[in-house]
C-alpha positions in Angstrom: 11.5 27.8 -9.3 9.5 29.5 -6.6 6.4 27.7 -5.2 3.2 29.3 -6.5 0.1 29.6 -4.5 -3.1 29.4 -6.4 -6.3 30.9 -5.1 -4.8 32.9 -2.3 -6.8 36.0 -3.3 -10.0 34.0 -3.0 -9.7 33.1 0.7 -12.6 35.3 1.8 -15.0 34.4 -1.0 -17.7 32.0 0.1 -19.9 30.1 -2.3 -22.3 27.2 -2.0 -23.4 24.4 -4.3 -26.8 22.8 -4.0 -28.0 19.5 -5.5 -31.3 17.7 -5.7 -33.0 14.7 -7.2 -36.7 14.6 -8.1 -38.7 16.4 -5.4 -35.7 17.9 -3.6 -34.5 19.2 -7.0 -37.5 21.5 -7.1 -36.6 22.9 -3.7 -33.0 23.3 -4.8 -34.1 25.5 -7.8 -36.3 27.7 -5.6 -33.6 28.1 -2.9 -30.9 29.0 -5.5 -33.2 31.6 -7.1 -33.5 33.3 -3.8 -29.9 33.1 -2.6 -27.2 34.8 -4.8 -24.4 33.1 -2.8 -25.4 29.8 -4.3 -23.2 29.6 -7.4 -24.1 26.1 -8.8 -27.1 23.8 -8.7 -26.9 20.2 -9.8 -30.2 18.5 -10.6 -31.2 15.1 -11.8 -34.8 14.5 -12.8 -36.0 17.6 -10.9 -39.7 17.8 -10.2 -40.5 21.4 -11.1 -44.2 21.2 -11.8 -46.5 19.2 -9.5 -49.5 19.9 -11.9 -47.8 18.3 -14.9 -46.8 15.3 -12.9 -50.6 14.7 -12.2 -51.3 14.1 -15.9 -50.5 10.4 -15.7 -52.5 9.7 -12.5 -56.0 8.2 -12.9 -58.9 10.3 -11.6 -60.0 7.6 -9.1 -56.5 7.6 -7.6 -56.4 11.4 -7.4 -59.7 11.3 -5.5 -58.3 8.7 -3.0 -55.2 10.8 -2.6 -57.2 13.9 -2.0 -59.2 12.2 0.7 -56.0 11.0 2.3 -54.6 14.5 2.2 -57.8 15.9 3.9 -57.5 13.1 6.5 -53.9 14.1 7.1 -54.9 17.7 7.5 -57.6 16.8 10.0 -55.2 14.5 11.8 -52.7 17.4 12.2 -55.4 19.6 13.7 -56.5 16.8 16.1 -52.9 15.8 16.9 -53.5 12.3 15.5 -51.1 11.7 12.6 -52.1 9.8 9.5 -49.4 7.5 8.1 -49.3 6.7 4.4 -46.8 4.5 2.6 -43.9 6.2 0.8 -43.2 3.6 -1.9 -45.8 1.2 -3.4 -47.0 -0.6 -6.5 -48.7 1.3 -9.3 -52.2 0.6 -7.9 -51.3 1.6 -4.4 -52.0 5.0 -2.8 -48.4 5.8 -1.9 -46.1 8.8 -2.6 -44.0 7.0 -5.2 -45.7 4.4 -7.3 -43.8 4.4 -10.6 -42.3 1.1 -11.8 -38.8 2.2 -10.8 -39.7 3.5 -7.4 
């Protein structure tokens, strides 16, 4: 029985797969929408709406985070970076403060 070669006619086809989790999942969706050569996107718990994720954040915390964002903006203009924690407890002003963070 002769040896069969599978996929030999597809040697010149290039395709890409993207994946993302949470925040990077939102970027993966946007990138795939703008690049037809991306044939698959795998997402887990993709963050696709920043506004809807704010619904569970208390107003006082939103105010503190807004001030922190303005300080970061000014720090960038003055070449003095402002550092904030990435992971913290629920009451902290960090990027990820959910119980499973």
